N, C-alpha and C positions, 0 to 999 in steps of 0.2 A: 411507465413513468415518463412525464415530459421533461424537457430540459430545465424548466424553472423549478420543478419539484426536486429533481436530482441535484441541482445546484444548492438548493436550500438544505437538503439532507447532508451534502458534503460539508457545508458550513456548520451545521449542528454537530456533526461528528467531530469536526476539528475543535469546536469550542468545548465539547465535553471531554475530549482527550487532553487538551491543554490544561483544563481545569484539574483533571485527575493527575496529570504529570506535575502540576504545580504543588498539589497537596502531597504527593509522594516525595517530591524534592525537599519540601519543608521537613518532612519526617526524617529523611536521610541526613539533612544538614543539622537538624536538632539533635540527632544521635551522634554527631561529629563523625559520620561515616561508619560507625560501628554497625555490625550486622543486626538486623531485627530478629525477633524470635523465629519467624518463619524461615528466614535465611539460614539460620543455624541448623534447623531441623532438616531442611531439604539438602543442604550440603552434607550433613552427616549421613543421610540415607544414601546419597550418591557415592560417597567414598566407600561405603560398605557394600555396594552392589555394582562392581565394575569387573565382570569377567572379561577376558581378553577379546572375545568376539564382539561384545557390546562396546568396548572401548574403541576398537578399530572402526566399527560402524559409526560411532558418534564422531570420531575424528573426520571420517569421510564426509559426513553430513555438515559438520561445522565448517569445513574447508570450502563448501559451496556458498557460504554466506559472506565471502569477501573476495577481493580480486576481480577478475574479468567476468565471472559468471553473472552476478547481479546486473552489471552494465549491459551484457548481452540480452538478458531478459527484459530490461527496461527498453532497449532499442526495439526488440521484438514487439513489445507492448505498443509502442508508437506506430509501427508498421501495421499492426492489426487494427488499431483504433480508427485510423483515418481511412475513409472509404475511397476517396479519390487518390489516384497515384501521385498527383502533383502535391498532395498534402502530407504524404507519408514521411518524407525526410524532416519536415517541420515538426510533425508529431513525435518522431523518434528523438529529435533534438530537445523537445519539451520534456519528454520522459527522462532523458539522460540528465537534463538540468535539474529536474525535480530530485533525482537520486543524488546527484553530485552536490547540490546546494544543501540538501538535507544532511548529507554526511558532514559537510563543513560546519553547519550549525550545531550538529550533535557533538562534534569534536570540541567546539567552543564551550558548550555546556559542560562537557566532561572536565575541561580544564578549570572551569569556575567551581564546580562542586568538589573536585579533588578527593574523591573517595578511593580508598585503597581496596585492592582485590583481596580475595580469601588468602589464607596462608599458602605460601608457595609449595609447601609439602603436600598439599591436597591437589595440586595441579596434575592433570593427565594430558595436557596439551600446552603448546606455546602461547603466551599472551604478553602484551606490552601496553603501557599507558595506564591511565586511571580507569576506574570501573564503571561509573554511573554517568549516563546510561550506556548500556551495552551496544557497541558498534555493530557486531554481527547480528544481534537481534533487530536493530534498527534497519540495517541494510537489507536483511532477508525479508523483513516485513514490508518494506517499501517496494522492493522488486516484485514480491508476490502480489501486493495490492495493486500495483500498476498493471500487471498482467491479468489479474482477475477482472479489473474494470474494463480492460481492452476486450477480453473475451465476452463480457456482458454486453458491450456495445456492438460487437460483431454478431453475436448469437444470443440475444436476450432470452430466448426460450430453450436454448440448448447448452451444451458444453458444461453442464453442471458437474459431472464426475471429474472433468479436467480442472475446473475451478476448485473443487474440494482437494484434489491432489496438490495443487499449487499452494493453497492455503495451509495444508498440513505441512508442506515443506517449509514455508515461512515460519510456522510455529516451532517446528523441530529444530531449526537452526538456533533459535533462542534457547530451547530446552537443553540442547547439547552443551551450551556454555555453562549451565549449572551442573550438568552431569559430569563434565570434565573438570569441574572445580575451579574454573578461571573467573567466574562471576557469581555474585550473590543473586538470588532469585529477583530481588527488587531492582537490581541492575537491568535484568532482562525485561521485567515488567515496565520499567522506565523506557527502555528502548521501544517496546511495542506501543506504548502510549505516544511517544514522540513520533513514531512512524504514522500512526493513525492521524495525529494532529497535523503533521506536515502534509501528508497525502490529501487529507480533507481540504487543507488550505489551497493546495495546488489545483485540485479538482474544482474548488469553488472559483478560483481565478479563471480557470479554463472555461467554466460554464458562463461566467460573466462577460469575458472579453474575447473569446474566440469567435470568429464569424459563424453565423448560423449554418452555412453549407459545409463547415469543416468536417463534421462527423457524418455527413450524409451526402449522397450524390447530388441532391438538389436542395434548394432552400425549403425550409419548413414553413408551412402556412397553417393558420388556425383552422380547426375543423369543427369548432363548436357553434358556428353560425352558418346559416344557410347561404350567406353571401359568398363564401369561399368554396362551397361544395361544387363539384363538377355537375354541370347540367347537360342533358342530352341536346345535341344540335337541333336547332329549329329547322323545320321543313319549309324551305322557301320556294318550293316548286309552284309554278302558277296553277291556280285553281282551274278546274274544268269549267269553261264558260257555260256549258250546257247543264251544269249541276244546279239544282234548285234547292233552296233552303227549306 
């Protein structure tokens, strides 16, 4: 996939995710923050299926979705994405800004929606603030998405198992928020949609405005015309004067 196609795909993903998030937000607001039917069912199942071992594992996973770990992963994504050494710090700063600004925007949206969390008696972990969209789900999905994109740029035909593991981690961070009873499922779904929308917007901006050599060692040139293809050097050796046509 060339740069133009990848940029268009990122823009389409962002538009679709923002549209879905807008529709979900309207449902949440229309219900005055009350849980939807799916929310109640999943929370009830989670409360009834919490053996000690699973609760400990869920807490361990959910703790990786906040604090320093997502920022370390975002910085790593920047170092992996940029091919030239001189570009790696700038790429890491771009990924960290994508994560940090995304968190700030998500916090602002959370304050606007003002949705309450599930009943405190169902909690199996510490939580604070409003519920929608989930901060852990957003942060985990953003960090995972940045790292998966970086691995795709670095090894487009490889690293698939690693990308799958990273993607599963991003999903599990959100799932544990429901399992531990501190978020409704629609909070987590909203966080995932927000992450896809914001990541798509950041990648679209990067594809449009970053210089062409940023992600490659040398500038890219079109290859669909004969004018840019490499030609074998011409033989300029003098012809044999005794040679007859």
